[in-house]
KOLDORO-257494 format. One record per residue (C-alpha): residue in three letters; x, y, z. Coordinates in Angstrom, 3 decimals, decimal comma, always signed. Example, Ala and Ser with C-alpha at 12.3 -4.5 7.8 and 13.67 -1.06 7.14 Angstrom:
! residues 2
> ALA +12,300 -4,500 +7,800
> SER +13,670 -1,060 +7,140
END
This chain:
! residues 135
> MET +42,346 -25,136 -0,023
> ARG +42,452 -21,257 -0,409
> SER +39,742 -21,525 -3,545
> SER +37,771 -22,992 -1,268
> ASN +38,286 -20,833 +1,743
> ALA +37,772 -17,737 -0,847
> LEU +34,653 -19,103 -2,675
> CYS +32,879 -19,891 +1,312
> ILE +33,588 -16,193 +2,374
> THR +32,031 -14,956 -0,786
> ILE +29,278 -16,898 -0,383
> VAL +28,634 -15,867 +2,799
> PHE +29,213 -12,109 +1,885
> PHE +26,802 -12,502 -0,955
> THR +23,862 -13,893 +1,621
> LEU +24,992 -11,605 +4,207
> ILE +24,049 -8,612 +1,824
> SER +21,415 -9,734 +0,268
> SER +19,291 -10,571 +3,163
> ALA +20,162 -6,714 +4,767
> VAL +19,266 -5,037 +0,950
> HIS +15,378 -6,599 +1,204
> CYS +13,036 -3,985 -0,752
> ILE +9,594 -4,368 +0,334
> ARG +6,953 -5,789 -2,334
> CYS +3,817 -4,167 -3,226
> PHE +0,682 -4,507 -5,940
> ASN +1,393 -1,067 -8,271
> CYS -2,436 -0,456 -9,784
> SER -4,958 +2,108 -10,239
> SER -8,798 +0,991 -11,384
> ARG -8,307 +4,003 -14,108
> THR -6,147 +2,464 -16,173
> ASN -7,002 -1,575 -14,782
> MET -9,954 -2,442 -13,447
> ASN -8,663 -5,883 -12,176
> CYS -7,147 -3,384 -9,338
> VAL -10,659 -3,218 -8,012
> THR -11,522 -6,794 -7,862
> PHE -8,464 -8,627 -8,204
> GLU -9,336 -11,661 -10,159
> GLY -7,132 -13,961 -12,005
> ASP -3,618 -13,499 -11,760
> ASN -2,069 -10,788 -10,164
> ALA +1,442 -11,574 -10,090
> SER +2,193 -8,858 -12,769
> MET +0,979 -5,792 -10,733
> ILE +3,538 -6,790 -8,054
> VAL +6,370 -4,321 -7,607
> GLU +9,762 -3,850 -5,870
> CYS +9,900 -0,686 -4,244
> PRO +13,082 +1,106 -4,589
> GLN +12,722 +3,655 -2,065
> PRO +14,534 +3,257 +1,062
> ASN +12,152 +2,274 +4,065
> ALA +9,101 +1,929 +1,420
> PHE +5,776 +0,334 +2,210
> CYS +2,975 -0,239 +0,704
> ARG -0,175 +2,056 +0,383
> LYS -3,949 +1,366 -0,396
> THR -6,457 +4,631 -1,520
> ARG -9,968 +4,318 -2,356
> GLN -11,413 +7,674 -3,464
> ILE -15,122 +8,075 -3,798
> ILE -15,645 +11,394 -6,282
> THR -18,646 +12,769 -4,641
> ALA -20,042 +14,711 -7,942
> ASP -20,786 +11,276 -9,814
> SER -20,122 +8,762 -7,242
> THR -17,019 +7,549 -9,100
> THR -14,559 +4,835 -6,903
> ILE -10,846 +4,837 -7,960
> ILE -8,478 +2,366 -6,059
> THR -4,431 +3,147 -6,412
> ARG -2,484 +0,389 -4,649
> ALA +1,267 +1,385 -4,708
> CYS +4,686 +2,001 -2,737
> GLY +4,760 +4,464 -0,239
> TRP +7,317 +6,670 +1,530
> ILE +5,716 +9,170 +3,404
> LYS +4,209 +7,592 +6,208
> PHE +1,421 +9,265 +8,192
> GLU +2,947 +11,268 +11,192
> GLU +2,293 +9,706 +14,124
> HIS +1,844 +6,500 +13,145
> SER +4,538 +4,294 +12,564
> GLY +2,399 +0,394 +11,904
> ASP -0,681 -0,486 +9,938
> TYR -2,874 +2,175 +9,601
> CYS -5,641 +4,062 +7,738
> MET -6,724 +7,677 +7,251
> VAL -9,752 +9,313 +6,028
> THR -10,325 +12,629 +4,381
> ASN -13,895 +13,996 +3,423
> THR -13,730 +17,204 +0,901
> ASN -16,757 +19,081 -0,515
> PHE -15,688 +16,618 -3,866
> LYS -14,142 +13,435 -2,447
> GLN -13,890 +11,059 +0,213
> GLU -10,303 +9,447 +0,548
> THR -9,438 +6,413 +2,579
> SER -5,726 +5,350 +2,592
> CYS -4,461 +2,761 +4,218
> GLN -0,301 +2,325 +5,130
> CYS +1,043 -1,277 +5,700
> PHE +4,557 -2,477 +6,011
> THR +4,860 -6,332 +5,103
> ASP +4,914 -7,748 +1,275
> THR +2,455 -7,064 -0,976
> CYS +0,115 -5,927 +2,033
> ASN -2,031 -3,552 -0,218
> THR -4,266 -5,701 -1,147
> GLY -8,346 -6,470 +0,257
> SER -9,672 -4,395 +2,242
> MET -7,284 -3,094 +5,043
> MET -9,870 -0,970 +6,633
> THR -9,492 -0,690 +10,264
> GLY -12,212 -0,703 +12,881
> GLN -11,275 +2,828 +13,363
> ALA -11,195 +4,049 +9,620
> LEU -13,920 +2,392 +9,156
> PHE -15,901 +4,279 +11,826
> LEU -14,685 +7,684 +10,959
> SER -15,710 +6,499 +7,225
> ILE -19,324 +6,260 +8,413
> VAL -18,879 +9,566 +10,648
> SER -17,694 +11,493 +7,956
> ALA -19,994 +10,331 +5,582
> LEU -23,093 +10,842 +7,314
> ILE -21,317 +14,732 +8,444
> SER -21,261 +15,288 +4,724
> LEU -24,582 +14,307 +4,239
> SER -25,650 +16,396 +6,923
> GLY -24,700 +19,247 +5,140
> TYR -22,173 +20,208 +8,344
END
């Protein structure tokens, strides 16, 4: 009887521990080394990693290099959130040499596909127009 109680307590303990220590899983790749990071064709299970940082989230970044119009897609774990935005959000930055859209999300493998919100899409278009007009 004692051994069955100990077994029950052990099972309950490990169940509680394993559910409390959940790491988010994100796609981890770069189009610089793997073009499948852009197209996501075929089996992508090998690109999924568990993020080791506490409070990690998933991030997808798209950079367009102005000089040659090269597009680089990066999917990875993130650990520094955008200021003032704790939920899913995309931020657009535009400089003379690149345009970057970086999106953060908080569920397993959420950094796939197009994560651009309407607001981020609008900001991307405005940034591109401003940069083309020379302001």
